Steps between C-alpha positions, in 0.01 A plus 500: 500500500793721492482543129471853387197584296603655174295800399491585135604857434204726417466621146527873449148619430461772231419837629200667351468864589300794386644713223586852599430794259876546441525139384234522229753578229678169573185293497411345165130427463383221267326601176168377633522739793575793270199410282285471812605841627452658157153338492408681822647828375314483168177430690547811707573706186182375338297555816625859533489609136193317368242749647691785340508320162131428524434866579697604192313245288166627626588856420636414156172330409282800582535677173717530187674811640597328824623200298722728293627668815600171656644373178730800504572442870627153432767626259717645780806280571440491875143381451629232261743380765220478752290302255793277432546436874134415528525264203799326661314469829198347331701257286724391786209463743303299245783258415607461861137441597465226239826346635356501853174346381690218330705447817177485701418197286824345627673528164855624485573511874852349481795733507595469133149549370442800730817659376403448137146629545624813684754564219217454250284756687780757496585432133140521381408812693817687403488392136138605458565828685789578264267429202241733643768765561615478140144547382422770755808709409439461132791274398261278300 
């Protein structure tokens, strides 16, 4: 009974700690997280700007004179940039929403599929936004 009991050395457990604001530049988020954050941002943009856009639409449909006024109003470059931002927000929110609906059906939940679908959301929304920008600024 005098044998010594051998105790296995404890494994070093990983330390998970909260990220401080100063460490955010060192933290690399996965592409799915970026798409999710942009989905929330685009939803806020749509929520904030949609009443204003509907107000402008309502006023432009009152008469031919108001339509001509707003048609001239849209030719300003700053207004075109705001329209372009709203177009991006709508396209990104739509594609990311479809991605989330597909994931709710338990399709594409593994890491590789999620990365590919988030890259597809970014590629589709940015490509279509560039096409709208080219049309909006009169390139074609």
